[in-house]
N, C-alpha and C positions, 0 to 999 in steps of 0.2 A: 276277854278281847272282843267277843261278839257284841257285848253291851256297849263297849267303847265305840265300836264302829257304827252303831245305830245313833250314837250321840252326835248332835249337830256340831259340837265343838271339837270333835275328834280330828286330829291332824291326819287326814286321809293320805296326803302325800308322804308323810313320814312312814305310815304303815306300808304304803306301796314300795317305798325304798327298801324297807325291811324285807319284803317279799322278794324283790329282785336280788338283793344281796344274798339271801338264803338260797335262792335258786342258783345263782352263779357259784356260790360256795359249794353246793352239793354237786353241781355238774363238773366243776373244775377239780375239786378234791377227789370225790368218789370216782368220777369218770377217768381221771388220769391213773388212779390206782387199779381200776378195772382193766384199763387198757394195758397197763404194765403186767397185770396178772394173766390176762388172756393171751397176749402176744409175746411177752418177754422183751418187748422193745422199750427202751428208756427215752423215747423221743418226747414224750409228754410229761416226764417226771418233774420238770421244773414248774409245771402248773399246779402241782400238789400244794405247795405252801401258799401260792396265790389264792387258791380255793379256800384254804384254811383261814387265811386273813379275811377273805370276803365273808365267810360264815361268821367269824368273830365280829366283824363290822356290822353284820345283820343283827346280832344279839345286842351290840351296843346301841344301834339305832332303835331297836325295840325298847330298850330300857329308857333311852332319851325320850321317845314318844310317850311312853307311859308316865314318865316324870312330868312332861309338859301337860298331860291331861290332868294329873293329880294336882298340879299347881294352879289350875284354873278354877 
C-alpha cells in the first residue's frame, strides 16, 4: 500500500475514501457496541449495522482502488 501511495498514478482520492469509510465503520460499529455495553442503553443500537456496512464499503473501495492501480 505504501508503494502504491508513492506512485504518481495512485488514485489518492480513492484511498482517502477508504480511510473515511473505515473510520466511520469503526466509530459507528464499535462505538455503538461499546455504548451499549457500558451504559445498557439501546439508543445507538441502530447505528451498529450502518457502521458494519460502512466498514464493508471501505474494503470494497480498497479492492476497487487496487484494481484500478493494477489495470494501469
